[in-house]
Structures are given as C-alpha cells and as structure tokens.
TORKE-515725 format. One record per atom (N, C-alpha, C): atom name; residue in three letters; residue number from 1; x, y, z negated; chain. Coordinates in steps of 0.2 Angstrom, whole numbers, plus 5000, padded with zeros to 4 digits. Atoms other than C-alpha are relative to their C-alpha. Layout:
// residues N
VOZA_name_resn_resi_u_v_w_chain
VOZA_CA_ala_NUM_X_Y_Z_A
...
// end
This chain:
// residues 178
VOZA_name_resn_resi_u_v_w_chain
VOZA_N_unk_1_4995_5004_5005_A
VOZA_CA_unk_1_4659_4033_4078_A
VOZA_C_unk_1_5006_5005_5000_A
VOZA_N_unk_2_4993_4996_5000_A
VOZA_CA_unk_2_4673_4047_4074_A
VOZA_C_unk_2_5006_4995_5000_A
VOZA_N_unk_3_4994_5004_4999_A
VOZA_CA_unk_3_4690_4043_4077_A
VOZA_C_unk_3_5006_5004_4996_A
VOZA_N_unk_4_4995_4997_5004_A
VOZA_CA_unk_4_4706_4047_4069_A
VOZA_C_unk_4_5003_5005_5005_A
VOZA_N_unk_5_4995_4997_4996_A
VOZA_CA_unk_5_4713_4063_4077_A
VOZA_C_unk_5_5004_5006_4997_A
VOZA_N_unk_6_4996_4993_5002_A
VOZA_CA_unk_6_4726_4078_4075_A
VOZA_C_unk_6_4998_5004_5005_A
VOZA_N_unk_7_5001_4994_4997_A
VOZA_CA_unk_7_4724_4094_4082_A
VOZA_C_unk_7_5007_5004_5001_A
VOZA_N_unk_8_4993_4996_4999_A
VOZA_CA_unk_8_4740_4103_4088_A
VOZA_C_unk_8_5000_5005_5006_A
VOZA_N_unk_9_4999_4996_4995_A
VOZA_CA_unk_9_4746_4115_4099_A
VOZA_C_unk_9_5003_4996_5006_A
VOZA_N_unk_10_4995_5003_4995_A
VOZA_CA_unk_10_4750_4110_4117_A
VOZA_C_unk_10_5007_5000_5001_A
VOZA_N_unk_11_4993_5000_4998_A
VOZA_CA_unk_11_4767_4105_4123_A
VOZA_C_unk_11_5001_5002_5007_A
VOZA_N_unk_12_4998_4997_4992_A
VOZA_CA_unk_12_4775_4112_4139_A
VOZA_C_unk_12_4997_4993_5003_A
VOZA_N_unk_13_4999_5007_4996_A
VOZA_CA_unk_13_4777_4093_4146_A
VOZA_C_unk_13_4990_4998_4999_A
VOZA_N_unk_14_5006_5002_5001_A
VOZA_CA_unk_14_4757_4092_4142_A
VOZA_C_unk_14_4996_5003_5004_A
VOZA_N_unk_15_5005_4995_4995_A
VOZA_CA_unk_15_4750_4106_4154_A
VOZA_C_unk_15_4997_4995_5005_A
VOZA_N_unk_16_5003_5004_4993_A
VOZA_CA_unk_16_4747_4094_4170_A
VOZA_C_unk_16_4994_4996_4997_A
VOZA_N_unk_17_5005_5005_5002_A
VOZA_CA_unk_17_4738_4081_4159_A
VOZA_C_unk_17_4993_5004_4998_A
VOZA_N_unk_18_5006_4995_5003_A
VOZA_CA_unk_18_4727_4094_4150_A
VOZA_C_unk_18_4996_5002_5006_A
VOZA_N_unk_19_5003_4997_4995_A
VOZA_CA_unk_19_4724_4102_4167_A
VOZA_C_unk_19_4995_4996_5005_A
VOZA_N_unk_20_5003_5004_4997_A
VOZA_CA_unk_20_4719_4086_4176_A
VOZA_C_unk_20_4994_4997_4996_A
VOZA_N_unk_21_5005_5004_5004_A
VOZA_CA_unk_21_4708_4080_4161_A
VOZA_C_unk_21_4993_5007_5000_A
VOZA_N_unk_22_5005_4995_5000_A
VOZA_CA_unk_22_4698_4097_4161_A
VOZA_C_unk_22_4998_5002_5006_A
VOZA_N_unk_23_5003_4999_4994_A
VOZA_CA_unk_23_4696_4098_4180_A
VOZA_C_unk_23_4996_4994_5001_A
VOZA_N_unk_24_5004_5007_4998_A
VOZA_CA_unk_24_4689_4080_4180_A
VOZA_C_unk_24_4994_5001_4996_A
VOZA_N_unk_25_5005_5000_5005_A
VOZA_CA_unk_25_4677_4084_4166_A
VOZA_C_unk_25_4995_5006_5002_A
VOZA_N_unk_26_5005_4994_4996_A
VOZA_CA_unk_26_4670_4101_4174_A
VOZA_C_unk_26_4998_4997_5006_A
VOZA_N_unk_27_5003_5002_4994_A
VOZA_CA_unk_27_4668_4093_4191_A
VOZA_C_unk_27_4995_4995_5001_A
VOZA_N_unk_28_5007_5005_5000_A
VOZA_CA_unk_28_4658_4079_4185_A
VOZA_C_unk_28_4994_5002_4998_A
VOZA_N_unk_29_5006_4999_5003_A
VOZA_CA_unk_29_4646_4089_4176_A
VOZA_C_unk_29_4994_5001_5006_A
VOZA_N_unk_30_5006_5000_4995_A
VOZA_CA_unk_30_4629_4087_4187_A
VOZA_C_unk_30_4998_5007_4999_A
VOZA_N_unk_31_5004_4993_5000_A
VOZA_CA_unk_31_4622_4105_4192_A
VOZA_C_unk_31_5007_5005_4999_A
VOZA_N_unk_32_4995_4996_5002_A
VOZA_CA_unk_32_4640_4113_4187_A
VOZA_C_unk_32_5003_5002_5009_A
VOZA_N_unk_33_4996_4998_4995_A
VOZA_CA_unk_33_4649_4124_4202_A
VOZA_C_unk_33_5003_4992_5003_A
VOZA_N_unk_34_4996_5004_4996_A
VOZA_CA_unk_34_4660_4112_4214_A
VOZA_C_unk_34_5008_5004_5000_A
VOZA_N_unk_35_4993_4996_4997_A
VOZA_CA_unk_35_4681_4116_4215_A
VOZA_C_unk_35_4998_5003_5008_A
VOZA_N_unk_36_4999_4997_4995_A
VOZA_CA_unk_36_4675_4120_4232_A
VOZA_C_unk_36_4994_5007_5001_A
VOZA_N_unk_37_5005_4994_5002_A
VOZA_CA_unk_37_4661_4133_4226_A
VOZA_C_unk_37_5004_5004_4997_A
VOZA_N_unk_38_4998_4995_5003_A
VOZA_CA_unk_38_4671_4141_4215_A
VOZA_C_unk_38_5008_4997_4999_A
VOZA_N_unk_39_4994_5002_5001_A
VOZA_CA_unk_39_4690_4136_4219_A
VOZA_C_unk_39_5004_5005_4995_A
VOZA_N_unk_40_4995_4997_5005_A
VOZA_CA_unk_40_4698_4151_4208_A
VOZA_C_unk_40_4999_4997_4994_A
VOZA_N_unk_41_5001_5002_5005_A
VOZA_CA_unk_41_4690_4144_4193_A
VOZA_C_unk_41_5003_4994_4998_A
VOZA_N_unk_42_4998_5009_5001_A
VOZA_CA_unk_42_4696_4126_4197_A
VOZA_C_unk_42_5008_5001_4999_A
VOZA_N_unk_43_4993_4997_4999_A
VOZA_CA_unk_43_4713_4135_4199_A
VOZA_C_unk_43_5001_5001_4991_A
VOZA_N_unk_44_5000_4996_5006_A
VOZA_CA_unk_44_4710_4142_4180_A
VOZA_C_unk_44_5002_4991_4995_A
VOZA_N_unk_45_5000_5006_5005_A
VOZA_CA_unk_45_4706_4124_4173_A
VOZA_C_unk_45_5006_4997_5002_A
VOZA_N_unk_46_4994_5003_4998_A
VOZA_CA_unk_46_4720_4116_4182_A
VOZA_C_unk_46_5007_5002_4995_A
VOZA_N_unk_47_4993_4997_5003_A
VOZA_CA_unk_47_4733_4127_4175_A
VOZA_C_unk_47_4998_5003_4993_A
VOZA_N_unk_48_5002_4999_5008_A
VOZA_CA_unk_48_4724_4127_4156_A
VOZA_C_unk_48_5008_5002_4996_A
VOZA_N_unk_49_4993_5000_5006_A
VOZA_CA_unk_49_4741_4123_4147_A
VOZA_C_unk_49_5003_5006_5001_A
VOZA_N_unk_50_4997_4995_5000_A
VOZA_CA_unk_50_4749_4139_4154_A
VOZA_C_unk_50_4997_5006_4997_A
VOZA_N_unk_51_5004_4995_5004_A
VOZA_CA_unk_51_4736_4150_4146_A
VOZA_C_unk_51_5004_5001_4992_A
VOZA_N_unk_52_4998_5001_5007_A
VOZA_CA_unk_52_4746_4144_4129_A
VOZA_C_unk_52_5006_5007_5001_A
VOZA_N_unk_53_4993_4997_4998_A
VOZA_CA_unk_53_4761_4157_4136_A
VOZA_C_unk_53_4997_5007_4999_A
VOZA_N_unk_54_5004_4991_5000_A
VOZA_CA_unk_54_4748_4173_4135_A
VOZA_C_unk_54_4998_5003_4993_A
VOZA_N_unk_55_4999_4998_5006_A
VOZA_CA_unk_55_4749_4184_4121_A
VOZA_C_unk_55_4991_4998_4997_A
VOZA_N_unk_56_5005_5002_5005_A
VOZA_CA_unk_56_4734_4180_4106_A
VOZA_C_unk_56_4997_4994_5003_A
VOZA_N_unk_57_5002_5007_4997_A
VOZA_CA_unk_57_4733_4162_4115_A
VOZA_C_unk_57_5001_4994_4998_A
VOZA_N_unk_58_4997_5004_5002_A
VOZA_CA_unk_58_4733_4147_4109_A
VOZA_C_unk_58_4995_4991_5003_A
VOZA_N_unk_59_5002_5005_4997_A
VOZA_CA_unk_59_4729_4130_4119_A
VOZA_C_unk_59_5001_4994_4994_A
VOZA_N_unk_60_5001_5005_5006_A
VOZA_CA_unk_60_4724_4116_4107_A
VOZA_C_unk_60_5000_4994_5003_A
VOZA_N_unk_61_5000_5008_4997_A
VOZA_CA_unk_61_4725_4096_4111_A
VOZA_C_unk_61_4998_4996_4993_A
VOZA_N_unk_62_5003_5004_5004_A
VOZA_CA_unk_62_4715_4084_4102_A
VOZA_C_unk_62_5004_4993_5001_A
VOZA_N_unk_63_4996_5007_4997_A
VOZA_CA_unk_63_4726_4067_4100_A
VOZA_C_unk_63_4999_4994_4995_A
VOZA_N_unk_64_5002_5006_5004_A
VOZA_CA_unk_64_4720_4051_4094_A
VOZA_C_unk_64_5006_4996_4997_A
VOZA_N_unk_65_4996_5005_5003_A
VOZA_CA_unk_65_4728_4038_4083_A
VOZA_C_unk_65_5006_4996_5005_A
VOZA_N_unk_66_4996_5001_4996_A
VOZA_CA_unk_66_4736_4031_4099_A
VOZA_C_unk_66_5004_5005_5003_A
VOZA_N_unk_67_4997_4995_4997_A
VOZA_CA_unk_67_4744_4048_4102_A
VOZA_C_unk_67_4998_5001_5007_A
VOZA_N_unk_68_5003_5000_4995_A
VOZA_CA_unk_68_4733_4049_4118_A
VOZA_C_unk_68_4997_5008_5000_A
VOZA_N_unk_69_5002_4995_5001_A
VOZA_CA_unk_69_4727_4067_4121_A
VOZA_C_unk_69_4992_5000_5003_A
VOZA_N_unk_70_5006_5003_5000_A
VOZA_CA_unk_70_4708_4065_4121_A
VOZA_C_unk_70_4995_5007_5001_A
VOZA_N_unk_71_5006_4994_4999_A
VOZA_CA_unk_71_4701_4083_4123_A
VOZA_C_unk_71_5006_5006_4999_A
VOZA_N_unk_72_4997_4995_5000_A
VOZA_CA_unk_72_4707_4101_4123_A
VOZA_C_unk_72_4995_5007_4999_A
VOZA_N_unk_73_5003_4994_5000_A
VOZA_CA_unk_73_4703_4120_4121_A
VOZA_C_unk_73_5003_5005_5000_A
VOZA_N_unk_74_4997_4995_5000_A
VOZA_CA_unk_74_4708_4136_4122_A
VOZA_C_unk_74_4998_5007_4993_A
VOZA_N_unk_75_5003_4995_5005_A
VOZA_CA_unk_75_4707_4149_4106_A
VOZA_C_unk_75_5003_5005_5001_A
VOZA_N_unk_76_4995_4991_4999_A
VOZA_CA_unk_76_4711_4167_4107_A
VOZA_C_unk_76_4998_5003_4994_A
VOZA_N_unk_77_5000_4997_5006_A
VOZA_CA_unk_77_4714_4175_4092_A
VOZA_C_unk_77_4998_5008_5001_A
VOZA_N_unk_78_5003_4991_4998_A
VOZA_CA_unk_78_4708_4194_4100_A
VOZA_C_unk_78_4997_4998_5007_A
VOZA_N_unk_79_5003_4999_4992_A
VOZA_CA_unk_79_4697_4195_4114_A
VOZA_C_unk_79_5002_5004_5005_A
VOZA_N_unk_80_4997_4998_4994_A
VOZA_CA_unk_80_4706_4205_4125_A
VOZA_C_unk_80_5003_4996_5005_A
VOZA_N_unk_81_4997_5005_4995_A
VOZA_CA_unk_81_4715_4190_4131_A
VOZA_C_unk_81_4995_4995_5004_A
VOZA_N_unk_82_5007_5005_5000_A
VOZA_CA_unk_82_4697_4180_4132_A
VOZA_C_unk_82_5000_4998_5008_A
VOZA_N_unk_83_5001_5001_4994_A
VOZA_CA_unk_83_4696_4182_4151_A
VOZA_C_unk_83_4994_5000_5003_A
VOZA_N_unk_84_5009_5002_4998_A
VOZA_CA_unk_84_4677_4180_4154_A
VOZA_C_unk_84_4998_5007_5004_A
VOZA_N_unk_85_5004_4993_4997_A
VOZA_CA_unk_85_4665_4191_4163_A
VOZA_C_unk_85_4996_5002_4995_A
VOZA_N_unk_86_5005_4998_5005_A
VOZA_CA_unk_86_4653_4202_4154_A
VOZA_C_unk_86_5005_5004_4995_A
VOZA_N_unk_87_4996_4995_5003_A
VOZA_CA_unk_87_4658_4212_4140_A
VOZA_C_unk_87_5003_4997_4992_A
VOZA_N_unk_88_4997_5005_5005_A
VOZA_CA_unk_88_4665_4198_4128_A
VOZA_C_unk_88_5008_5003_4997_A
VOZA_N_unk_89_4994_4998_5002_A
VOZA_CA_unk_89_4682_4205_4130_A
VOZA_C_unk_89_5000_5007_4996_A
VOZA_N_unk_90_4998_4994_5005_A
VOZA_CA_unk_90_4678_4221_4121_A
VOZA_C_unk_90_4999_4999_4995_A
VOZA_N_unk_91_5003_5002_5006_A
VOZA_CA_unk_91_4671_4213_4106_A
VOZA_C_unk_91_5007_5001_4995_A
VOZA_N_unk_92_4997_4998_5006_A
VOZA_CA_unk_92_4681_4219_4089_A
VOZA_C_unk_92_5001_4995_4996_A
VOZA_N_unk_93_5001_5005_5006_A
VOZA_CA_unk_93_4687_4208_4075_A
VOZA_C_unk_93_4997_4993_5002_A
VOZA_N_unk_94_5003_5005_4997_A
VOZA_CA_unk_94_4682_4193_4086_A
VOZA_C_unk_94_5005_4995_5002_A
VOZA_N_unk_95_4997_5004_4997_A
VOZA_CA_unk_95_4690_4177_4091_A
VOZA_C_unk_95_4997_4995_5005_A
VOZA_N_unk_96_5004_5001_4993_A
VOZA_CA_unk_96_4685_4168_4106_A
VOZA_C_unk_96_5002_4991_5001_A
VOZA_N_unk_97_4998_5006_4999_A
VOZA_CA_unk_97_4685_4148_4111_A
VOZA_C_unk_97_4997_4999_5009_A
VOZA_N_unk_98_5002_5001_4994_A
VOZA_CA_unk_98_4684_4143_4129_A
VOZA_C_unk_98_5002_4995_5004_A
VOZA_N_unk_99_4997_5006_4996_A
VOZA_CA_unk_99_4687_4128_4141_A
VOZA_C_unk_99_5001_4994_4996_A
VOZA_N_unk_100_5000_5005_5004_A
VOZA_CA_unk_100_4683_4115_4129_A
VOZA_C_unk_100_4998_4994_5005_A
VOZA_N_unk_101_5000_5006_4996_A
VOZA_CA_unk_101_4686_4098_4137_A
VOZA_C_unk_101_4999_4993_4995_A
VOZA_N_unk_102_4998_5005_5005_A
VOZA_CA_unk_102_4684_4080_4129_A
VOZA_C_unk_102_5000_4994_5004_A
VOZA_N_unk_103_5000_5005_4997_A
VOZA_CA_unk_103_4690_4065_4138_A
VOZA_C_unk_103_4993_4995_5002_A
VOZA_N_unk_104_5006_5004_5002_A
VOZA_CA_unk_104_4674_4054_4143_A
VOZA_C_unk_104_5001_4994_4996_A
VOZA_N_unk_105_5000_5006_5004_A
VOZA_CA_unk_105_4680_4039_4136_A
VOZA_C_unk_105_4999_5001_4991_A
VOZA_N_unk_106_5001_4997_5007_A
VOZA_CA_unk_106_4680_4048_4119_A
VOZA_C_unk_106_4994_5005_4998_A
VOZA_N_unk_107_5005_4996_5002_A
VOZA_CA_unk_107_4664_4057_4120_A
VOZA_C_unk_107_4997_4997_4995_A
VOZA_N_unk_108_5004_5003_5005_A
VOZA_CA_unk_108_4653_4055_4106_A
VOZA_C_unk_108_5004_4997_4994_A
VOZA_N_unk_109_4997_5003_5004_A
VOZA_CA_unk_109_4667_4052_4094_A
VOZA_C_unk_109_5004_5007_4995_A
VOZA_N_unk_110_4997_4994_5003_A
VOZA_CA_unk_110_4669_4070_4087_A
VOZA_C_unk_110_5006_5004_5003_A
VOZA_N_unk_111_4995_4997_4997_A
VOZA_CA_unk_111_4682_4077_4097_A
VOZA_C_unk_111_4998_5007_5002_A
VOZA_N_unk_112_5003_4992_4998_A
VOZA_CA_unk_112_4672_4093_4103_A
VOZA_C_unk_112_4999_5002_4994_A
VOZA_N_unk_113_5001_4997_5006_A
VOZA_CA_unk_113_4667_4096_4085_A
VOZA_C_unk_113_5007_5001_4997_A
VOZA_N_unk_114_4993_4999_5004_A
VOZA_CA_unk_114_4685_4093_4078_A
VOZA_C_unk_114_5004_5007_5002_A
VOZA_N_unk_115_4998_4994_4998_A
VOZA_CA_unk_115_4692_4106_4092_A
VOZA_C_unk_115_4996_5007_4998_A
VOZA_N_unk_116_5004_4992_5000_A
VOZA_CA_unk_116_4678_4119_4090_A
VOZA_C_unk_116_5002_5002_4991_A
VOZA_N_unk_117_5000_4998_5007_A
VOZA_CA_unk_117_4679_4118_4069_A
VOZA_C_unk_117_5007_5002_5000_A
VOZA_N_unk_118_4993_4997_5002_A
VOZA_CA_unk_118_4699_4121_4071_A
VOZA_C_unk_118_5001_5007_5003_A
VOZA_N_unk_119_5001_4992_4997_A
VOZA_CA_unk_119_4695_4137_4082_A
VOZA_C_unk_119_4997_5003_4994_A
VOZA_N_unk_120_5006_4996_5006_A
VOZA_CA_unk_120_4682_4143_4067_A
VOZA_C_unk_120_5006_4999_4995_A
VOZA_N_unk_121_4996_4998_5005_A
VOZA_CA_unk_121_4696_4139_4054_A
VOZA_C_unk_121_5006_5005_5003_A
VOZA_N_unk_122_4995_4995_4997_A
VOZA_CA_unk_122_4709_4148_4065_A
VOZA_C_unk_122_4997_5009_4999_A
VOZA_N_unk_123_5003_4994_4999_A
VOZA_CA_unk_123_4698_4163_4067_A
VOZA_C_unk_123_4999_5003_4993_A
VOZA_N_unk_124_5000_4998_5007_A
VOZA_CA_unk_124_4694_4163_4048_A
VOZA_C_unk_124_5006_5003_4995_A
VOZA_N_unk_125_4993_4999_5003_A
VOZA_CA_unk_125_4712_4162_4044_A
VOZA_C_unk_125_5003_5007_5001_A
VOZA_N_unk_126_4997_4995_4998_A
VOZA_CA_unk_126_4715_4176_4054_A
VOZA_C_unk_126_4997_5007_4997_A
VOZA_N_unk_127_5004_4995_5004_A
VOZA_CA_unk_127_4702_4188_4045_A
VOZA_C_unk_127_4994_5003_5006_A
VOZA_N_unk_128_5006_4998_4996_A
VOZA_CA_unk_128_4690_4189_4061_A
VOZA_C_unk_128_4993_5000_4998_A
VOZA_N_unk_129_5007_5000_5001_A
VOZA_CA_unk_129_4672_4193_4059_A
VOZA_C_unk_129_4995_4993_5003_A
VOZA_N_unk_130_5006_5006_4996_A
VOZA_CA_unk_130_4664_4180_4072_A
VOZA_C_unk_130_5006_4995_5005_A
VOZA_N_unk_131_4996_5003_4995_A
VOZA_CA_unk_131_4669_4168_4084_A
VOZA_C_unk_131_4995_4999_5008_A
VOZA_N_unk_132_5005_4999_4994_A
VOZA_CA_unk_132_4661_4170_4103_A
VOZA_C_unk_132_5003_4993_5004_A
VOZA_N_unk_133_5001_5005_4995_A
VOZA_CA_unk_133_4659_4157_4116_A
VOZA_C_unk_133_4996_5001_5004_A
VOZA_N_unk_134_5004_5001_4996_A
VOZA_CA_unk_134_4653_4154_4132_A
VOZA_C_unk_134_4996_4994_5003_A
VOZA_N_unk_135_5002_5006_4998_A
VOZA_CA_unk_135_4642_4139_4138_A
VOZA_C_unk_135_4996_5001_5007_A
VOZA_N_unk_136_5005_5002_4992_A
VOZA_CA_unk_136_4631_4133_4154_A
VOZA_C_unk_136_4994_4995_4997_A
VOZA_N_unk_137_5006_5003_5002_A
VOZA_CA_unk_137_4614_4126_4153_A
VOZA_C_unk_137_5003_4992_5002_A
VOZA_N_unk_138_4999_5007_4998_A
VOZA_CA_unk_138_4621_4110_4162_A
VOZA_C_unk_138_5007_4997_4995_A
VOZA_N_unk_139_4998_5002_5006_A
VOZA_CA_unk_139_4632_4109_4147_A
VOZA_C_unk_139_4999_4998_4993_A
VOZA_N_unk_140_5005_5001_5007_A
VOZA_CA_unk_140_4620_4102_4136_A
VOZA_C_unk_140_5003_4996_4994_A
VOZA_N_unk_141_4999_5003_5005_A
VOZA_CA_unk_141_4630_4092_4125_A
VOZA_C_unk_141_5005_5005_4995_A
VOZA_N_unk_142_4994_4993_5004_A
VOZA_CA_unk_142_4644_4107_4121_A
VOZA_C_unk_142_4994_5005_4997_A
VOZA_N_unk_143_5004_4996_5002_A
VOZA_CA_unk_143_4628_4118_4120_A
VOZA_C_unk_143_4996_4997_4992_A
VOZA_N_unk_144_5002_5003_5007_A
VOZA_CA_unk_144_4620_4106_4105_A
VOZA_C_unk_144_5005_5000_4997_A
VOZA_N_unk_145_4995_5000_5006_A
VOZA_CA_unk_145_4636_4104_4097_A
VOZA_C_unk_145_5001_5008_4998_A
VOZA_N_unk_146_4999_4992_5004_A
VOZA_CA_unk_146_4638_4124_4095_A
VOZA_C_unk_146_4995_5002_4996_A
VOZA_N_unk_147_5008_4999_5006_A
VOZA_CA_unk_147_4620_4125_4088_A
VOZA_C_unk_147_5003_4998_4994_A
VOZA_N_unk_148_5000_5004_5006_A
VOZA_CA_unk_148_4624_4112_4077_A
VOZA_C_unk_148_5006_5003_4996_A
VOZA_N_unk_149_4995_4996_5003_A
VOZA_CA_unk_149_4639_4121_4072_A
VOZA_C_unk_149_5000_5007_4997_A
VOZA_N_unk_150_5002_4994_5004_A
VOZA_CA_unk_150_4630_4137_4068_A
VOZA_C_unk_150_5000_5006_5005_A
VOZA_N_unk_151_4999_4994_4993_A
VOZA_CA_unk_151_4633_4147_4086_A
VOZA_C_unk_151_4993_5002_5000_A
VOZA_N_unk_152_5006_4996_4998_A
VOZA_CA_unk_152_4620_4159_4089_A
VOZA_C_unk_152_4999_5001_5007_A
VOZA_N_unk_153_5000_4997_4993_A
VOZA_CA_unk_153_4613_4163_4107_A
VOZA_C_unk_153_5001_5008_4998_A
VOZA_N_unk_154_5000_4994_4999_A
VOZA_CA_unk_154_4619_4181_4111_A
VOZA_C_unk_154_4998_5003_5006_A
VOZA_N_unk_155_5002_4998_4994_A
VOZA_CA_unk_155_4610_4187_4126_A
VOZA_C_unk_155_5004_5006_5003_A
VOZA_N_unk_156_4996_4995_4998_A
VOZA_CA_unk_156_4620_4202_4127_A
VOZA_C_unk_156_5007_4999_5003_A
VOZA_N_unk_157_4993_5003_4997_A
VOZA_CA_unk_157_4636_4191_4130_A
VOZA_C_unk_157_4999_4998_5008_A
VOZA_N_unk_158_5002_5004_4993_A
VOZA_CA_unk_158_4628_4183_4146_A
VOZA_C_unk_158_5004_5003_5005_A
VOZA_N_unk_159_4997_4998_4993_A
VOZA_CA_unk_159_4635_4185_4163_A
VOZA_C_unk_159_4998_4995_5006_A
VOZA_N_unk_160_5000_5004_4996_A
VOZA_CA_unk_160_4635_4178_4180_A
VOZA_C_unk_160_5006_5000_5003_A
VOZA_N_unk_161_4993_5002_4998_A
VOZA_CA_unk_161_4650_4169_4187_A
VOZA_C_unk_161_4998_4998_5008_A
VOZA_N_unk_162_5000_5000_4994_A
VOZA_CA_unk_162_4648_4170_4206_A
VOZA_C_unk_162_4993_4997_5000_A
VOZA_N_unk_163_5007_5002_4999_A
VOZA_CA_unk_163_4629_4168_4205_A
VOZA_C_unk_163_4997_4994_4995_A
VOZA_N_unk_164_5000_5005_5003_A
VOZA_CA_unk_164_4631_4156_4191_A
VOZA_C_unk_164_4997_5001_4993_A
VOZA_N_unk_165_5002_4998_5008_A
VOZA_CA_unk_165_4622_4159_4172_A
VOZA_C_unk_165_5004_4997_4997_A
VOZA_N_unk_166_4995_5000_5004_A
VOZA_CA_unk_166_4634_4160_4159_A
VOZA_C_unk_166_4997_5001_4994_A
VOZA_N_unk_167_5004_4997_5006_A
VOZA_CA_unk_167_4627_4161_4142_A
VOZA_C_unk_167_5005_4999_4992_A
VOZA_N_unk_168_4996_4998_5008_A
VOZA_CA_unk_168_4636_4169_4125_A
VOZA_C_unk_168_4995_4997_4994_A
VOZA_N_unk_169_5002_5002_5004_A
VOZA_CA_unk_169_4635_4162_4109_A
VOZA_C_unk_169_5006_5002_4994_A
VOZA_N_unk_170_4996_4995_5006_A
VOZA_CA_unk_170_4642_4171_4092_A
VOZA_C_unk_170_5000_4994_4993_A
VOZA_N_unk_171_5002_5002_5005_A
VOZA_CA_unk_171_4646_4163_4076_A
VOZA_C_unk_171_5002_5005_4994_A
VOZA_N_unk_172_4999_4995_5004_A
VOZA_CA_unk_172_4646_4176_4062_A
VOZA_C_unk_172_5004_4996_4994_A
VOZA_N_unk_173_4997_5004_5005_A
VOZA_CA_unk_173_4660_4171_4049_A
VOZA_C_unk_173_5000_5004_4994_A
VOZA_N_unk_174_5000_4995_5007_A
VOZA_CA_unk_174_4660_4176_4030_A
VOZA_C_unk_174_5005_5001_4998_A
VOZA_N_unk_175_4992_4997_5002_A
VOZA_CA_unk_175_4679_4179_4030_A
VOZA_C_unk_175_5002_4997_4995_A
VOZA_N_unk_176_4997_5004_5004_A
VOZA_CA_unk_176_4682_4167_4017_A
VOZA_C_unk_176_5006_4997_5003_A
VOZA_N_unk_177_4994_5005_4996_A
VOZA_CA_unk_177_4701_4161_4022_A
VOZA_C_unk_177_4999_4993_4995_A
VOZA_N_unk_178_4997_5006_5003_A
VOZA_CA_unk_178_4703_4143_4020_A
VOZA_C_unk_178_5008_4997_5000_A
// end
C-alpha cells in the first residue's frame, strides 16, 4: 500500500536522524558487512546528511503525511562526486544514486520507488544521459526495485569493497525533460 509522501532536500537539523536510519537499515541486512568489518563505510552512512554540502550532491528525504522521515537517498548530478570504487566516477553526462534507505516500518509502501524516481526526474531535468547506481546481492529488495524501474546490470561498473562484491547498474535516459 503506497503512502502519501513528499520528497525534498534534507535540512541540517535532520542529518543525525537520517544517519541513524541509514546505519540501522544497512547494519541489519543479512550478509552485509557489519560496522566492525567496514567501520569507514559506516562512518559515511552515519554522516550521510553532510554529503549534502558537497558539490553536485543532494541528499533527499522522503517524508510521510505525519512529517516523519521514512527514507533517504543521495543524488549526484555529476559522477565526479559519486565517491565509489571502480570506474563510475569517470562516467560523463551521468547522474548517480547512492545510499538509499527506507525505514523498516515503511518497507513495501513505495518509499524506495519515490526516492529513485525523484533522482531519475532530476537526472532528466539536468540533461544527463544516464543514471548509475550500485547495489549488492544482499540488498535483494533494492535490486528488484532497480530492475523494475528499468535499470540494467552493467558489469563494467562492478567493484569490490574490501572483498565484498558491489554490482553496477545503469538506466539510459531518453533526455526528455519533465
């Protein structure tokens, strides 16, 4: 069942809230590296809100009708700011999506789709030709969401993060501005 959502840029006062949510979601993924296995990655997750202060970067949140933050994502209008392993940061005329999280109580209610679609809308509006993202096999819900949205596997974007395989995806855009 979809809920009424609004997608907007994060406020400074919400940085810690989204950081806590993102750490909670990722640390509970069965088979995903733990905070002790990849402490630097979890520092990034905890500080997700501060990414909003970087060039070409917007941290977006999904807010429900009760004004509660129920998810978040980082949108990159230029891949030079993307900050992943592999070759993704060298991609031209491309936007990126990273660190999508949805509050467990809002799972299955369209939050991930709404955040992803807003990133795609922004990419089209900017005139970029593609959207790039990475996910893992243990993020099976996100993987299915991305495929359903039209993203295709791009093995050229794959990389290993401290021995953990990370898989690249692309969505080619038709460049029609909405």
